[in-house]
C-alpha positions, -999 to +999 in steps of 0.1 A: -677-589-462-641-582-474-610-562-455-617-524-454-578-521-445-557-517-473-521-529-475-503-500-483-524-485-453-516-514-433-478-516-440-476-477-433-491-483-401-468-514-393-436-492-405-451-461-383-453-485-353-414-498-363-396-464-362-414-458-330-403-489-315-379-489-287-363-518-266-393-519-241-420-522-267-435-552-284-455-554-310-484-579-318-504-587-349-533-607-348-557-621-367-582-604-357-589-574-331-612-574-297-646-560-307-647-535-279-628-526-245-661-534-227-650-566-206-686-575-202-700-571-238-684-602-254-676-633-244-647-644-267-610-650-259-591-625-280-620-601-262-611-617-229-573-619-231-566-580-247-589-568-218-576-591-195-543-574-192-567-541-184-592-554-162-585-582-135-610-606-118-614-616-081-595-650-093-574-657-123-548-680-134-513-688-130-490-698-159-500-737-155-539-722-154-538-733-119-560-709-099-546-677-080-555-651-062-559-616-078-581-589-066-596-616-037-567-625-014-585-658-004-623-675-004-641-700+015-672-716+014-696-703+047-724-725+036-732-747+007-744-720-014-723-684+000-685-682-007-668-650+013-642-636-005-617-612+011-611-579-016-567-570-017-569-538+001-544-510-017-555-519-052-563-485-077-582-484-108-558-466-132-572-431-122-563-434-088-596-442-071-595-472-045-605-509-054-633-518-028-664-543-026-688-518-040-672-524-074-673-562-069-713-557-064-713-531-095-697-557-118-716-585-109-749-571-115-735-559-143-731-587-162-763-597-158-778-570-174-791-566-211-764-570-233-739-584-211-723-616-228-712-629-195-742-640-182-736-679-179-703-674-159-725-656-135-757-677-139-754-694-109-750-663-086-781-652-065-773-620-048-736-608-048-735-590-009-709-564+003-706-572+042-677-545+043-655-523+019-629-558+016-655-584+022-682-595+000-705-627+001-717-647-032-747-662-030-757-688-052-791-705-064-780-739-052-740-752-039-715-742-070-682-758-061-663-741-086-678-708-083-637-689-080-632-707-114-662-702-130-658-664-125-623-663-134-628-641-163-656-624-150-638-589-148-646-561-119-652-525-134-650-493-110-686-486-103-673-447-101-659-442-132-690-466-152-712-441-133-694-405-143-686-420-180-723-432-187-713-470-189-735-485-161-750-510-188-730-531-209-723-529-248-746-545-265-727-563-296-762-579-310-774-543-309-747-524-320-752-502-292-720-489-277-713-464-249-681-451-233-666-484-220-662-493-257-634-474-261-619-458-231-611-485-198-603-478-163-592-516-148-567-523-124-548-545-139-509-540-150-517-521-184-538-492-191-548-482-227-535-453-242-548-455-278-581-472-292-584-468-329-611-502-334-595-524-363-565-507-365-544-504-339-545-502-299-519-491-275-515-501-240-491-487-214-477-502-183-496-493-157-473-470-129-500-478-101-502-515-103-503-534-073-484-563-081-446-573-091-448-577-131-425-603-146-417-589-179-400-559-190-425-544-218-436-507-212-461-503-245-475-531-266-489-521-298-517-543-309-522-542-349-551-566-364-535-581-395-564-605-411-543-614-444-521-641-430-495-634-459-496-602-445-490-613-409-467-640-419-443-607-441-443-579-413-431-608-385-402-620-409-396-580-420-397-573-384-423-547-380-441-564-357-428-591-327-456-615-325-482-631-345-512-649-342-513-673-356-489-687-380-511-701-408-506-736-409-489-735-442-461-712-431-447-726-402-416-740-414-407-707-428-409-691-397-396-717-377-367-717-402-360-679-404-329-669-382-348-642-362-377-658-355-392-692-340-426-707-340-442-719-302-467-742-302-492-758-281-528-777-280-554-749-270-587-760-249-603-746-274-629-771-298-646-757-331-678-774-340-708-763-362-742-757-352-772-759-369-809-736-361-833-768-344-859-744-330-873-724-362-903-744-382-888-730-411-853-731-419-836-694-425-824-691-465-830-728-476-846-744-502-869-760-483-901-741-473-924-747-443-901-770-427-868-768-403-848-800-417-826-798-390-854-809-364-851-844-378-822-864-364-815-884-395-809-848-414-782-847-388-765-872-390-760-870-427-744-836-423-720-853-398-715-887-418-706-863-450-678-846-430-645-858-441-630-853-407-597-864-418-595-848-453-601-813-430-573-826-407-549-832-427-552-813-458-570-782-442-553-777-406-523-801-422-520-819-392-523-791-367-556-803-345-568-832-330-604-845-338-631-844-316-668-862-308-677-839-283-673-801-275-647-811-248-608-813-257-580-828-238-571-810-208-605-802-200-618-820-169-648-840-178-631-849-217-644-887-226-619-901-250-642-935-248-669-913-271-661-922-307-671-900-333-698-908-357-677-927-392-670-907-422-695-924-449-713-903-474-733-935-485-745-938-456-750-899-453-771-902-486-796-929-472-805-910-440-812-877-462-836-897-483-850-916-457-858-881-443-877-872-476-845-854-491-836-878-517-820-849-541-811-829-506-815-791-503-799-758-505-788-738-471-762-707-460-734-719-442-724-683-418-685-684-408-660-667-399-627-656-420-604-643-393-611-660-359-601-694-356-576-711-377-583-716-410-618-707-404-634-699-439-614-731-454-627-754-430-661-742-444-647-744-477-641-781-473-671-788-451-695-774-480-678-794-510-685-827-483-721-818-485-725-817-521-714-848-521-746-855-508-767-834-527-768-806-505-758-771-518-742-748-495-742-707-500-712-701-480-712-665-465-677-663-449-673-629-432-650-609-403-657-612-373-668-581-362-702-587-386-702-622-379-699-627-341-732-602-336-748-624-368-749-654-349-758-639-314-788-620-326-798-661-340-799-651-375-783-686-390-789-714-399-757-727-397-724-721-388-691-727-370-681-719-336-648-725-311-654-727-276-625-725-249-637-734-214-628-703-188-631-729-159-610-758-176-640-781-168-671-799-188-699-775-169-689-737-188-697-758-224-726-780-210-746-747-193-734-724-219-738-741-257-757-776-247-784-764-224-816-747-236-820-711-241-837-696-211-827-663-216-809-662-183-773-671-188-782-709-197-780-720-231-769-685-240-742-695-271-764-720-279-773-707-313-787-730-328-812-739-302-807-777-292-825-788-260-829-815-246-841-814-207-825-839-197-791-824-204-803-794-186-812-817-153-776-830-154-756-797-161-779-790-124-763-817-112-728-814-124-730-774-110-740-787-077-722-821-068-694-824-045-690-861-046-662-860-080-672-896-094-711-892-094-699-853-107-677-871-140-704-898-143-729-869-148-707-851-173-702-879-194-740-884-194-746-857-204-722-854-234-731-887-246-767-876-247-758-845-268-738-868-292-764-893-293-790-868-305-763-853-331-769-818-311-740-805-329-711-811-355-681-817-336-649-814-359-615-807-340-591-797-312-575-766-328-536-766-317-519-728-314-489-715-332-478-682-327-449-667-346-423-652-320-394-625-327-359-642-310-355-617-288-388-619-272-401-643-244-434-653-239-464-677-220-484-693-242-511-706-220-531-733-231-565-713-230-554-694-260-544-661-234-512-640-238-509-619-210-484-587-220-474-586-181-454-622-190-432-607-217-400-595-223-380-578-245-342-596-242-313-569-242 
């Protein structure tokens, strides 16, 4: 799908923002937009980063990603399966209604309803109970020693507002179902939504009744999706926007060496990988009829060994990536440096295809986003060219994330690209969400290729409940090794973040890719 916004319209819009900007306005040009203002509708970093300025969790993150109290002032385990959270008093939603335990019980329940994309975070929860107005007990099905981290991106909504605005049910991106929460928001966070024009711009104003101290001085944020790389860079260099995410790797030197801008860089916890449909009896949109080649490990391994990972690193990512052998990057607890990639070997890949019964290869469709990850469509183009050398003819379908993500969420793909940053900064999160069998209740919720090994599920349950650190890490390693041995996925790399920032703006770049407005300052 082509971008629907014309460059003329985009430039006019950016110019209007530039004219209206004052010393305490920050204008952000992002590669893509948040797909909804509903904090439970879509589990994606841009979505959660944007809505995380409006809504808040019980426990959140400091600048160094350590856990900190937010809407809960403290928490403790009263039994192996019960966590008690003491809630913060004196907090108001943006409409002035008080925050209480009823909102926590409602929000935890809402994440489990049809349409919610946050089920994997609350999957371990058996029940959320109100003890009194400012105390809740969360009972888990099994011991869950990292529960506060697991729910650090589960944002709390107002029960009264949701009921009054027909937003009790989450927005369902898979089915295209919208409600009031798609376009309006009522959180407890430091910023409120003043204007929402999906895929055009969203304007945020600082909340006058925010309960906490705000480190920055920004009163207004104008958030504009600018998918085109050249347009995004030009907007920064001309002063039409103050921050862009990301800087295309080919423009890093240009942005860094311009007197008015700089590049803020750092490794991101995100792993980029490819998934393959391993469930259907016949592969979608493929030349092979009556069977699914991806059910054969030899085919999956052939795809893996056909990918020139060093070529991707050097030519496509221009060095701004770190090759991975699992779906977990450096900085995430459980990262296994000793698990090595299968070697790049087109001859071995061709032999594997022949042994599997495909000496002449076959054709299939690769679904890919073109505005979500760094060089995502270029990665897909390079992989397609690599596969062509072993006889795999790839029809590349690259599209904007607004249509791409609903497509893969409906499992309407045979071969796809995805990126994942664990919200807990722990291996349990990707194990449960990506590598477990999809049970329809949260486990395997983002396992769009339906990879399934009961051994991995059992190890994940052990990781979830084990309190002995050594035993827990051993179980993580065994699970990751099992997935690697199965060639359940095609791991690619850990991408680096590169933001372009005006020299009169200070901000905090977090390793999870979030961009908190409250830590932004416009220098006088």
